[in-house]
C-alpha positions as a Markdown table, in Angstrom:
| # | Residue | x | y | z |
|---|---|---|---|---|
| 1 | Unk | 7.5 | 15.6 | -15.2 |
| 2 | Unk | 5.8 | 19.0 | -15.1 |
| 3 | Unk | 2.1 | 19.1 | -16.1 |
| 4 | Unk | -0.2 | 22.0 | -16.9 |
| 5 | Unk | -3.7 | 20.6 | -16.4 |
| 6 | Unk | -6.3 | 23.1 | -15.4 |
| 7 | Unk | -8.5 | 22.7 | -12.3 |
| 8 | Unk | -11.5 | 22.0 | -14.5 |
| 9 | Unk | -9.6 | 19.2 | -16.3 |
| 10 | Unk | -8.6 | 17.7 | -13.0 |
| 11 | Unk | -12.2 | 17.3 | -12.0 |
| 12 | Unk | -12.3 | 14.3 | -14.3 |
| 13 | Unk | -11.0 | 11.3 | -12.2 |
| 14 | Unk | -9.3 | 9.7 | -15.2 |
| 15 | Unk | -7.4 | 12.9 | -16.0 |
| 16 | Unk | -6.5 | 13.4 | -12.3 |
| 17 | Unk | -5.1 | 9.9 | -12.2 |
| 18 | Unk | -3.2 | 10.6 | -15.4 |
| 19 | Unk | -1.7 | 13.8 | -13.9 |
| 20 | Unk | -0.4 | 11.8 | -10.9 |
| 21 | Unk | 1.2 | 9.3 | -13.1 |
| 22 | Unk | 2.8 | 11.8 | -15.5 |
| 23 | Unk | 4.2 | 13.8 | -12.6 |
| 24 | Unk | 6.0 | 10.6 | -11.3 |
| 25 | Unk | 7.9 | 10.2 | -14.6 |
| 26 | Unk | 11.5 | 11.7 | -14.5 |
| 27 | Unk | 12.4 | 11.0 | -18.2 |
| 28 | Unk | 15.1 | 8.6 | -17.2 |
| 29 | Unk | 14.6 | 6.3 | -20.2 |
| 30 | Unk | 15.1 | 3.0 | -18.3 |
| 31 | Unk | 11.9 | 1.8 | -19.8 |
| 32 | Unk | 13.3 | 1.9 | -23.3 |
| 33 | Unk | 15.7 | -0.9 | -22.5 |
| 34 | Unk | 12.9 | -3.4 | -21.7 |
| 35 | Unk | 10.2 | -2.3 | -24.0 |
| 36 | Unk | 9.5 | -5.0 | -26.7 |
| 37 | Unk | 8.2 | -2.6 | -29.3 |
| 38 | Unk | 11.1 | -0.2 | -28.9 |
| 39 | Unk | 13.5 | -3.3 | -29.2 |
| 40 | Unk | 11.8 | -4.2 | -32.5 |
| 41 | Unk | 11.1 | -0.8 | -34.1 |
| 42 | Unk | 13.8 | 1.4 | -32.6 |
| 43 | Unk | 11.4 | 4.4 | -32.5 |
| 44 | Unk | 11.4 | 6.6 | -29.4 |
| 45 | Unk | 7.6 | 7.1 | -29.9 |
| 46 | Unk | 7.2 | 3.3 | -29.6 |
| 47 | Unk | 8.7 | 3.3 | -26.2 |
| 48 | Unk | 6.9 | 4.0 | -22.9 |
| 49 | Unk | 8.7 | 7.4 | -22.6 |
| 50 | Unk | 7.7 | 8.4 | -26.1 |
| 51 | Unk | 4.1 | 7.4 | -25.6 |
| 52 | Unk | 4.0 | 9.3 | -22.3 |
| 53 | Unk | 4.9 | 12.5 | -24.1 |
| 54 | Unk | 2.2 | 11.9 | -26.8 |
| 55 | Unk | -0.4 | 11.1 | -24.2 |
| 56 | Unk | 0.5 | 14.1 | -22.0 |
| 57 | Unk | 0.2 | 16.5 | -25.0 |
| 58 | Unk | -3.1 | 15.0 | -26.1 |
| 59 | Unk | -4.7 | 15.1 | -22.6 |
| 60 | Unk | -3.3 | 18.5 | -21.5 |
| 61 | Unk | -4.6 | 20.2 | -24.7 |
| 62 | Unk | -7.9 | 18.3 | -24.8 |
| 63 | Unk | -6.7 | 17.5 | -28.3 |
| 64 | Unk | -8.6 | 15.4 | -30.8 |
| 65 | Unk | -6.2 | 12.4 | -31.2 |
| 66 | Unk | -4.2 | 12.5 | -34.4 |
| 67 | Unk | -3.2 | 9.5 | -36.5 |
| 68 | Unk | 0.4 | 9.5 | -35.2 |
| 69 | Unk | -0.6 | 9.4 | -31.5 |
| 70 | Unk | -3.2 | 6.7 | -32.2 |
| 71 | Unk | -0.7 | 4.6 | -34.1 |
| 72 | Unk | 1.9 | 4.6 | -31.4 |
| 73 | Unk | -0.6 | 4.0 | -28.5 |
| 74 | Unk | -2.1 | 1.2 | -30.5 |
| 75 | Unk | 1.4 | -0.4 | -30.9 |
| 76 | Unk | 1.7 | -0.6 | -27.1 |
| 77 | Unk | 1.4 | -4.3 | -26.0 |
| 78 | Unk | 0.5 | -3.3 | -22.4 |
| 79 | Unk | 3.1 | -5.9 | -21.4 |
| 80 | Unk | 4.0 | -3.7 | -18.4 |
| 81 | Unk | 7.7 | -4.5 | -18.6 |
| 82 | Unk | 8.2 | -0.8 | -18.2 |
| 83 | Unk | 6.5 | -0.8 | -14.8 |
| 84 | Unk | 8.9 | -3.5 | -13.6 |
| 85 | Unk | 11.9 | -1.5 | -14.8 |
| 86 | Unk | 10.8 | 2.0 | -13.8 |
| 87 | Unk | 12.7 | 3.3 | -10.7 |
| 88 | Unk | 10.1 | 6.0 | -10.1 |
| 89 | Unk | 7.1 | 3.8 | -9.9 |
| 90 | Unk | 5.2 | 5.3 | -12.9 |
| 91 | Unk | 1.9 | 3.4 | -13.2 |
| 92 | Unk | 1.9 | 3.2 | -16.9 |
| 93 | Unk | -1.0 | 0.7 | -17.0 |
| 94 | Unk | -3.5 | 3.2 | -15.7 |
| 95 | Unk | -2.1 | 6.0 | -18.0 |
| 96 | Unk | -2.3 | 4.0 | -21.2 |
| 97 | Unk | -5.7 | 2.6 | -20.3 |
| 98 | Unk | -7.0 | 6.1 | -19.8 |
| 99 | Unk | -5.4 | 7.2 | -23.1 |
| 100 | Unk | -7.2 | 4.4 | -24.9 |
| 101 | Unk | -10.5 | 5.4 | -23.4 |
| 102 | Unk | -9.9 | 9.0 | -24.5 |
| 103 | Unk | -9.0 | 7.8 | -28.1 |
| 104 | Unk | -12.0 | 5.6 | -28.3 |
| 105 | Unk | -14.2 | 8.5 | -27.3 |
| 106 | Unk | -12.6 | 11.3 | -29.4 |
| 107 | Unk | -11.1 | 9.6 | -32.5 |
| 108 | Unk | -12.9 | 8.3 | -35.5 |
| 109 | Unk | -10.9 | 5.4 | -36.9 |
| 110 | Unk | -10.9 | 4.2 | -40.5 |
| 111 | Unk | -13.9 | 2.0 | -41.3 |
| 112 | Unk | -11.9 | -1.2 | -41.5 |
| 113 | Unk | -10.4 | -0.6 | -38.1 |
| 114 | Unk | -13.8 | 0.2 | -36.5 |
| 115 | Unk | -15.3 | -2.9 | -38.1 |
| 116 | Unk | -12.5 | -5.3 | -37.0 |
| 117 | Unk | -12.5 | -3.9 | -33.4 |
| 118 | Unk | -16.3 | -4.2 | -33.3 |
| 119 | Unk | -16.2 | -7.8 | -34.4 |
| 120 | Unk | -13.5 | -8.7 | -31.9 |
| 121 | Unk | -15.4 | -7.0 | -29.1 |
| 122 | Unk | -18.5 | -9.0 | -29.9 |
| 123 | Unk | -17.0 | -12.4 | -30.5 |
| 124 | Unk | -13.9 | -13.0 | -28.3 |
| 125 | Unk | -15.6 | -12.4 | -24.9 |
| 126 | Unk | -18.5 | -14.8 | -25.7 |
| 127 | Unk | -17.4 | -18.5 | -25.8 |
| 128 | Unk | -20.3 | -19.7 | -27.9 |
| 129 | Unk | -19.8 | -17.0 | -30.6 |
| 130 | Unk | -16.1 | -17.5 | -30.4 |
| 131 | Unk | -16.5 | -21.2 | -31.1 |
| 132 | Unk | -18.6 | -20.4 | -34.2 |
| 133 | Unk | -15.9 | -17.9 | -35.4 |
| 134 | Unk | -13.1 | -20.5 | -34.9 |
| 135 | Unk | -15.1 | -23.0 | -37.0 |
| 136 | Unk | -15.6 | -20.4 | -39.7 |
| 137 | Unk | -11.9 | -19.6 | -39.6 |
| 138 | Unk | -11.0 | -23.2 | -40.2 |
| 139 | Unk | -13.4 | -23.4 | -43.1 |
| 140 | Unk | -12.0 | -20.1 | -44.5 |
| 141 | Unk | -8.3 | -20.9 | -44.0 |
| 142 | Unk | -7.8 | -22.3 | -47.6 |
| 143 | Unk | -8.7 | -18.8 | -48.9 |
| 144 | Unk | -6.2 | -17.1 | -46.6 |
| 145 | Unk | -4.1 | -15.9 | -49.5 |
| 146 | Unk | -7.0 | -14.0 | -50.9 |
| 147 | Unk | -7.3 | -11.8 | -47.8 |
| 148 | Unk | -5.9 | -8.3 | -48.5 |
| 149 | Unk | -5.6 | -7.3 | -44.9 |
| 150 | Unk | -2.9 | -9.1 | -42.8 |
| 151 | Unk | -5.2 | -8.7 | -39.8 |
| 152 | Unk | -7.8 | -10.9 | -41.5 |
| 153 | Unk | -5.1 | -13.5 | -42.2 |
| 154 | Unk | -4.1 | -13.4 | -38.6 |
| 155 | Unk | -7.7 | -14.1 | -37.6 |
| 156 | Unk | -7.8 | -17.2 | -39.8 |
| 157 | Unk | -4.5 | -18.4 | -38.4 |
| 158 | Unk | -5.8 | -18.2 | -34.9 |
| 159 | Unk | -8.1 | -21.3 | -35.2 |
| 160 | Unk | -6.6 | -24.3 | -33.5 |
| 161 | Unk | -6.3 | -27.7 | -35.4 |
| 162 | Unk | -9.1 | -29.0 | -33.2 |
| 163 | Unk | -11.8 | -27.1 | -31.4 |
| 164 | Unk | -12.6 | -28.9 | -28.1 |
| 165 | Unk | -16.1 | -29.8 | -27.1 |
| 166 | Unk | -17.8 | -27.7 | -24.4 |
| 167 | Unk | -16.7 | -28.9 | -21.0 |
| 168 | Unk | -19.6 | -29.5 | -18.5 |
| 169 | Unk | -17.2 | -28.4 | -15.8 |
| 170 | Unk | -17.4 | -24.8 | -16.9 |
| 171 | Unk | -21.1 | -24.5 | -16.0 |
| 172 | Unk | -22.1 | -22.9 | -12.7 |
| 173 | Unk | -21.7 | -25.6 | -10.0 |
| 174 | Unk | -19.7 | -26.6 | -7.0 |
| 175 | Unk | -17.0 | -29.4 | -6.8 |
| 176 | Unk | -16.4 | -31.0 | -3.4 |
| 177 | Unk | -12.9 | -31.6 | -2.2 |
| 178 | Unk | -11.6 | -35.1 | -2.3 |
| 179 | Unk | -9.2 | -34.5 | 0.6 |
| 180 | Unk | -9.9 | -32.8 | 4.0 |
| 181 | Unk | -11.4 | -29.4 | 3.2 |
| 182 | Unk | -8.9 | -26.5 | 3.4 |
| 183 | Unk | -10.5 | -23.7 | 1.4 |
| 184 | Unk | -13.5 | -22.6 | -0.6 |
| 185 | Unk | -12.6 | -20.9 | -3.8 |
| 186 | Unk | -14.3 | -19.5 | -6.9 |
| 187 | Unk | -12.7 | -20.5 | -10.2 |
| 188 | Unk | -12.9 | -17.9 | -13.0 |
| 189 | Unk | -13.5 | -20.0 | -16.1 |
| 190 | Unk | -13.0 | -17.1 | -18.5 |
| 191 | Unk | -14.2 | -16.7 | -22.0 |
| 192 | Unk | -11.7 | -17.3 | -24.9 |
| 193 | Unk | -10.0 | -20.1 | -22.9 |
| 194 | Unk | -13.3 | -22.0 | -22.7 |
| 195 | Unk | -13.4 | -22.1 | -26.5 |
| 196 | Unk | -9.7 | -22.7 | -27.2 |
| 197 | Unk | -8.6 | -25.2 | -24.5 |
| 198 | Unk | -11.0 | -26.8 | -22.0 |
| 199 | Unk | -8.2 | -29.0 | -20.4 |
| 200 | Unk | -6.9 | -26.0 | -18.4 |
| 201 | Unk | -10.0 | -25.5 | -16.3 |
| 202 | Unk | -10.6 | -29.3 | -16.0 |
| 203 | Unk | -7.0 | -29.7 | -14.7 |
| 204 | Unk | -7.4 | -26.8 | -12.3 |
| 205 | Unk | -10.6 | -28.3 | -10.7 |
| 206 | Unk | -9.0 | -31.8 | -10.4 |
| 207 | Unk | -5.9 | -30.4 | -8.8 |
| 208 | Unk | -7.6 | -28.0 | -6.3 |
| 209 | Unk | -10.2 | -30.6 | -5.2 |
| 210 | Unk | -7.3 | -33.1 | -4.7 |
| 211 | Unk | -5.6 | -30.6 | -2.4 |
| 212 | Unk | -8.6 | -29.9 | -0.3 |
| 213 | Unk | -10.4 | -27.0 | -2.0 |
| 214 | Unk | -14.1 | -26.8 | -2.6 |
| 215 | Unk | -14.2 | -25.2 | -6.1 |
| 216 | Unk | -17.2 | -23.0 | -7.1 |
| 217 | Unk | -18.0 | -21.9 | -10.6 |
| 218 | Unk | -20.2 | -18.9 | -9.7 |
| 219 | Unk | -23.5 | -18.3 | -11.6 |
| 220 | Unk | -23.2 | -15.0 | -13.6 |
| 221 | Unk | -19.4 | -14.9 | -13.8 |
| 222 | Unk | -17.9 | -14.6 | -17.3 |
| 223 | Unk | -15.4 | -12.5 | -19.2 |
| 224 | Unk | -13.2 | -10.4 | -17.0 |
| 225 | Unk | -13.5 | -7.4 | -19.4 |
| 226 | Unk | -9.8 | -7.2 | -20.3 |
| 227 | Unk | -10.3 | -7.6 | -24.1 |
| 228 | Unk | -12.6 | -4.6 | -24.4 |
| 229 | Unk | -10.9 | -2.7 | -21.6 |
| 230 | Unk | -7.6 | -2.6 | -23.5 |
| 231 | Unk | -9.5 | -1.4 | -26.7 |
| 232 | Unk | -10.7 | 1.6 | -24.7 |
| 233 | Unk | -14.3 | 0.3 | -24.8 |
| 234 | Unk | -14.9 | 1.2 | -21.1 |
| 235 | Unk | -18.6 | 0.8 | -21.0 |
| 236 | Unk | -18.4 | -2.7 | -22.4 |
| 237 | Unk | -15.5 | -3.8 | -20.2 |
| 238 | Unk | -17.1 | -2.4 | -17.0 |
| 239 | Unk | -20.4 | -4.2 | -17.8 |
| 240 | Unk | -18.5 | -7.5 | -18.0 |
| 241 | Unk | -16.5 | -6.8 | -14.8 |
| 242 | Unk | -19.6 | -5.7 | -12.9 |
| 243 | Unk | -21.3 | -9.1 | -13.7 |
| 244 | Unk | -18.3 | -10.8 | -12.1 |
| 245 | Unk | -18.2 | -8.6 | -9.1 |
| 246 | Unk | -21.9 | -9.3 | -8.4 |
| 247 | Unk | -21.5 | -13.0 | -9.0 |
| 248 | Unk | -18.5 | -13.4 | -6.7 |
| 249 | Unk | -19.8 | -11.1 | -3.9 |
| 250 | Unk | -22.9 | -13.3 | -3.8 |
| 251 | Unk | -20.7 | -16.2 | -3.0 |
| 252 | Unk | -18.6 | -14.2 | -0.6 |
| 253 | Unk | -21.7 | -13.1 | 1.3 |
| 254 | Unk | -23.3 | -16.5 | 1.1 |
| 255 | Unk | -21.1 | -19.5 | 2.0 |
| 256 | Unk | -17.9 | -17.4 | 1.8 |
| 257 | Unk | -14.8 | -17.5 | -0.4 |
| 258 | Unk | -11.2 | -17.8 | 0.6 |
| 259 | Unk | -10.0 | -16.8 | -2.9 |
| 260 | Unk | -11.0 | -16.1 | -6.4 |
| 261 | Unk | -8.6 | -18.2 | -8.4 |
| 262 | Unk | -7.6 | -17.3 | -12.0 |
| 263 | Unk | -5.6 | -19.5 | -14.3 |
| 264 | Unk | -5.4 | -17.0 | -17.2 |
| 265 | Unk | -2.9 | -14.4 | -16.1 |
| 266 | Unk | -4.2 | -11.7 | -18.5 |
| 267 | Unk | -7.6 | -12.0 | -16.7 |
| 268 | Unk | -5.9 | -12.0 | -13.3 |
| 269 | Unk | -4.2 | -8.7 | -13.9 |
| 270 | Unk | -7.5 | -7.1 | -14.8 |
| 271 | Unk | -9.5 | -8.6 | -11.9 |
| 272 | Unk | -6.9 | -7.5 | -9.4 |
| 273 | Unk | -7.4 | -3.9 | -10.8 |
| 274 | Unk | -11.2 | -3.9 | -10.4 |
| 275 | Unk | -10.8 | -1.8 | -7.2 |
| 276 | Unk | -9.2 | 0.9 | -9.3 |
| 277 | Unk | -11.5 | 0.5 | -12.3 |
| 278 | Unk | -14.6 | 1.0 | -10.0 |
| 279 | Unk | -13.1 | 3.4 | -7.6 |
| 280 | Unk | -15.8 | 6.1 | -8.4 |
| 281 | Unk | -18.7 | 3.6 | -8.9 |
| 282 | Unk | -21.4 | 2.4 | -6.6 |
| 283 | Unk | -19.7 | -1.0 | -6.8 |
| 284 | Unk | -16.4 | 0.4 | -5.5 |
| 285 | Unk | -16.5 | -1.4 | -2.1 |
| 286 | Unk | -17.5 | -4.8 | -3.7 |
| 287 | Unk | -14.9 | -4.3 | -6.5 |
| 288 | Unk | -12.2 | -3.8 | -3.9 |
| 289 | Unk | -13.3 | -6.9 | -2.0 |
| 290 | Unk | -13.1 | -8.9 | -5.1 |
| 291 | Unk | -9.6 | -7.6 | -6.1 |
| 292 | Unk | -8.5 | -8.2 | -2.5 |
| 293 | Unk | -9.0 | -12.0 | -2.7 |
| 294 | Unk | -8.2 | -12.5 | -6.4 |
| 295 | Unk | -5.2 | -14.9 | -6.9 |
| 296 | Unk | -3.3 | -16.5 | -9.7 |
| 297 | Unk | -3.5 | -20.3 | -9.5 |
| 298 | Unk | 0.2 | -20.4 | -8.6 |
| 299 | Unk | -0.4 | -18.0 | -5.7 |
| 300 | Unk | -3.1 | -20.2 | -4.3 |
| 301 | Unk | -1.1 | -23.4 | -4.8 |
| 302 | Unk | 1.7 | -22.0 | -2.8 |
| 303 | Unk | -0.6 | -21.9 | 0.2 |
| 304 | Unk | -1.6 | -25.5 | -0.2 |
| 305 | Unk | 0.4 | -28.7 | 0.5 |
| 306 | Unk | 1.5 | -29.7 | -3.0 |
| 307 | Unk | 3.3 | -33.1 | -2.7 |
| 308 | Unk | 7.0 | -33.4 | -3.4 |
| 309 | Unk | 7.2 | -35.3 | -6.7 |
| 310 | Unk | 9.8 | -37.7 | -8.0 |
| 311 | Unk | 12.1 | -36.7 | -10.8 |
| 312 | Unk | 10.0 | -36.7 | -14.0 |
| 313 | Unk | 13.0 | -36.7 | -16.3 |
| 314 | Unk | 11.5 | -33.9 | -18.3 |
| 315 | Unk | 12.9 | -30.5 | -19.0 |
| 316 | Unk | 10.3 | -27.7 | -19.0 |
| 317 | Unk | 11.0 | -24.3 | -20.6 |
| 318 | Unk | 9.0 | -21.9 | -18.5 |
| 319 | Unk | 7.6 | -18.9 | -20.4 |
| 320 | Unk | 6.7 | -16.1 | -18.0 |
| 321 | Unk | 3.6 | -14.4 | -19.2 |
| 322 | Unk | 3.9 | -10.6 | -19.1 |
| 323 | Unk | 0.6 | -10.2 | -17.2 |
| 324 | Unk | 1.9 | -12.5 | -14.5 |
| 325 | Unk | 5.5 | -11.4 | -14.1 |
| 326 | Unk | 5.0 | -7.7 | -14.7 |
| 327 | Unk | 1.2 | -7.1 | -14.2 |
| 328 | Unk | 0.9 | -9.2 | -11.0 |
| 329 | Unk | 4.6 | -9.4 | -9.9 |
| 330 | Unk | 4.3 | -13.2 | -9.7 |
| 331 | Unk | 7.7 | -14.4 | -10.8 |
| 332 | Unk | 9.0 | -17.4 | -8.9 |
| 333 | Unk | 5.9 | -19.4 | -7.8 |
| 334 | Unk | 5.2 | -21.3 | -11.1 |
| 335 | Unk | 8.8 | -22.3 | -11.3 |
| 336 | Unk | 9.0 | -23.3 | -7.7 |
| 337 | Unk | 5.8 | -25.4 | -8.0 |
| 338 | Unk | 7.1 | -27.2 | -11.2 |
| 339 | Unk | 10.4 | -28.0 | -9.5 |
| 340 | Unk | 8.6 | -29.3 | -6.4 |
| 341 | Unk | 6.5 | -31.6 | -8.7 |
| 342 | Unk | 9.7 | -33.1 | -10.1 |
| 343 | Unk | 10.3 | -31.2 | -13.4 |
| 344 | Unk | 13.6 | -29.7 | -14.5 |
| 345 | Unk | 12.9 | -26.0 | -15.2 |
| 346 | Unk | 14.8 | -23.8 | -17.6 |
| 347 | Unk | 14.1 | -20.2 | -18.7 |
| 348 | Unk | 14.8 | -18.5 | -22.1 |
| 349 | Unk | 17.1 | -15.5 | -22.5 |
| 350 | Unk | 15.3 | -12.2 | -22.2 |
| 351 | Unk | 12.5 | -13.8 | -20.4 |
| 352 | Unk | 11.1 | -10.3 | -19.5 |
| 353 | Unk | 10.2 | -9.7 | -23.2 |
| 354 | Unk | 6.7 | -10.3 | -24.5 |
| 355 | Unk | 5.8 | -13.1 | -26.9 |
| 356 | Unk | 3.6 | -10.7 | -28.9 |
| 357 | Unk | 0.2 | -12.2 | -27.9 |
| 358 | Unk | -1.1 | -9.5 | -25.6 |
| 359 | Unk | -4.9 | -10.1 | -25.9 |
| 360 | Unk | -6.0 | -9.0 | -29.3 |
| 361 | Unk | -2.6 | -7.5 | -30.2 |
| 362 | Unk | -1.5 | -10.5 | -32.4 |
| 363 | Unk | -4.7 | -9.9 | -34.4 |
| 364 | Unk | -4.5 | -6.1 | -34.7 |
| 365 | Unk | -0.7 | -5.8 | -35.0 |
| 366 | Unk | 0.3 | -9.1 | -36.7 |
| 367 | Unk | 3.6 | -7.9 | -38.1 |
| 368 | Unk | 5.1 | -6.7 | -34.8 |
| 369 | Unk | 3.5 | -9.6 | -33.0 |
| 370 | Unk | 5.1 | -12.0 | -35.5 |
| 371 | Unk | 8.6 | -10.6 | -34.9 |
| 372 | Unk | 8.2 | -10.9 | -31.1 |
| 373 | Unk | 6.9 | -14.5 | -31.5 |
| 374 | Unk | 9.8 | -15.5 | -33.6 |
| 375 | Unk | 12.3 | -14.1 | -31.1 |
| 376 | Unk | 10.5 | -15.8 | -28.2 |
| 377 | Unk | 10.3 | -19.2 | -29.9 |
| 378 | Unk | 14.0 | -19.0 | -30.7 |
| 379 | Unk | 15.0 | -18.3 | -27.1 |
| 380 | Unk | 12.8 | -21.0 | -25.8 |
| 381 | Unk | 14.0 | -23.7 | -28.3 |
| 382 | Unk | 17.6 | -22.7 | -27.6 |
| 383 | Unk | 17.2 | -24.3 | -24.1 |
| 384 | Unk | 16.5 | -27.7 | -25.7 |
| 385 | Unk | 13.5 | -28.4 | -23.5 |
| 386 | Unk | 11.1 | -31.4 | -23.8 |
| 387 | Unk | 8.1 | -29.0 | -23.6 |
| 388 | Unk | 7.1 | -25.5 | -22.8 |
| 389 | Unk | 4.9 | -24.4 | -20.0 |
| 390 | Unk | 3.0 | -21.1 | -19.5 |
| 391 | Unk | 0.3 | -19.6 | -17.4 |
| 392 | Unk | -1.8 | -17.7 | -20.0 |
| 393 | Unk | -3.8 | -19.1 | -22.9 |
| 394 | Unk | -2.9 | -16.2 | -25.2 |
| 395 | Unk | 0.8 | -17.0 | -24.8 |
| 396 | Unk | 0.2 | -20.7 | -25.3 |
| 397 | Unk | -1.6 | -20.1 | -28.6 |
| 398 | Unk | 1.0 | -17.6 | -29.8 |
| 399 | Unk | 4.1 | -19.6 | -29.0 |
| 400 | Unk | 2.4 | -22.9 | -30.0 |
| 401 | Unk | 1.8 | -21.5 | -33.5 |
| 402 | Unk | 5.6 | -21.1 | -33.9 |
| 403 | Unk | 7.1 | -24.3 | -32.5 |
| 404 | Unk | 6.7 | -28.0 | -32.8 |
| 405 | Unk | 7.4 | -28.4 | -29.1 |
| 406 | Unk | 4.4 | -29.3 | -26.9 |
| 407 | Unk | 3.1 | -26.4 | -24.9 |
| 408 | Unk | 0.9 | -26.8 | -21.9 |
| 409 | Unk | -0.4 | -24.8 | -19.0 |
| 410 | Unk | 1.6 | -25.0 | -15.7 |
| 411 | Unk | -1.5 | -26.4 | -13.9 |
| 412 | Unk | -1.8 | -29.3 | -16.4 |
| 413 | Unk | 1.7 | -30.4 | -15.4 |
| 414 | Unk | 1.0 | -30.1 | -11.7 |
| 415 | Unk | -2.3 | -32.0 | -12.1 |
| 416 | Unk | -0.5 | -34.8 | -13.9 |
| 417 | Unk | 2.3 | -34.9 | -11.3 |
| 418 | Unk | -0.2 | -35.4 | -8.5 |
| 419 | Unk | -2.4 | -38.1 | -10.0 |
| 420 | Unk | -4.2 | -36.5 | -13.0 |
| 421 | Unk | -4.1 | -37.5 | -16.6 |
| 422 | Unk | -1.2 | -36.8 | -18.9 |
| 423 | Unk | -1.8 | -33.4 | -20.7 |
| 424 | Unk | -3.3 | -34.1 | -24.1 |
| 425 | Unk | -0.5 | -32.0 | -25.7 |
| 426 | Unk | 2.1 | -34.5 | -24.6 |
| 427 | Unk | 0.3 | -37.5 | -26.1 |
| 428 | Unk | 1.3 | -39.0 | -29.5 |
| 429 | Unk | -0.3 | -37.4 | -32.6 |
| 430 | Unk | -3.8 | -38.7 | -33.2 |
| 431 | Unk | -4.1 | -40.1 | -29.6 |
| 432 | Unk | -5.7 | -38.4 | -26.7 |
| 433 | Unk | -4.8 | -38.9 | -23.0 |
| 434 | Unk | -7.5 | -40.7 | -21.0 |
| 435 | Unk | -9.7 | -38.1 | -19.4 |
| 436 | Unk | -10.7 | -38.0 | -15.8 |
| 437 | Unk | -14.0 | -36.2 | -15.9 |
| 438 | Unk | -15.4 | -34.3 | -12.9 |
| 439 | Unk | -19.1 | -34.1 | -13.1 |
| 440 | Unk | -21.5 | -32.6 | -10.6 |
């Protein structure tokens, strides 16, 4: 694609990177075949190619974003299916992130949009605040029908039936391996996940220590910054990311780390991109070091000696989170691990399509998100599984709200298969599986 940025415009690192990406696009349209929003809406401007044209026009002309451009960029899930499909290697993620930063800086949204985005940015990344918000949502749910804005209704619907107590395992500490020591790893405990489902981190710690890993929860690590990053709130997202970089490099320079392990794939995609995000920052070298050893939990487990399991007589429908299969290009490892543990694994039709969660997307674009959820649930249930497994808390919440089938994190099944407790989601209603606490 030909571009006409001026030398002065290209002095800006974000614009220079956008120029590189735009020039790689050859207008082929392959991306439209795998774009979820184009599949649902059928509008060229709701495809990656259409958004690329809008972004190019906005950036080249230093134009104040108009309502049409903002609408179509906001409708992008950042699922990155287009990047998997693109034969030209167009790095759409960096382009749309820069566009969102530009929009946030130059466009004044309607008051309700500004208020909702402000609230989300100041609640979701903070587990304590998020817990309070979930409790308030449970209390307010009977009044759902009085809410005039579908986004407010979506926020009320987000609250789970039960809000788990705070897990002591999420506090900064170190867990010794219970088998001969193989690695020392830092576990990213996340933010929203700690409020929505504490079983995932607990299962991760049990499994990794059982396989010979010393697991460290680093002091000062918190939200990865993805939620605010994809809203275009760059200062806020970089502040969160910088806290993680400093916390993990202290561990790397202290007792050392073999990996930074992440069990929420949406976070993993962002942490692996820290090197790019901080490329022009004093933290650039440390950010690149962190990105260099960041691993999804399935990637780490493939380097460890996971025992071969007996047949569990359970069929697991595996949902591939977009941030894992498209963002990190991790496609087979979770399925390979589940099969090794003794589970029968099936996949839904169109497994490349997003479930509609996408960070805050299901709250800000509930209509489109709902259509994608319905499609995903139908394709999963069509495989007649006993349960559904995924590697991202957002996907688990999204799909779980549309099906009666149990949905668990992949690591919970692997923990169970190697001696841990049965995942609570698989127990009978009203009963909870016996817990195997890991305390300092």
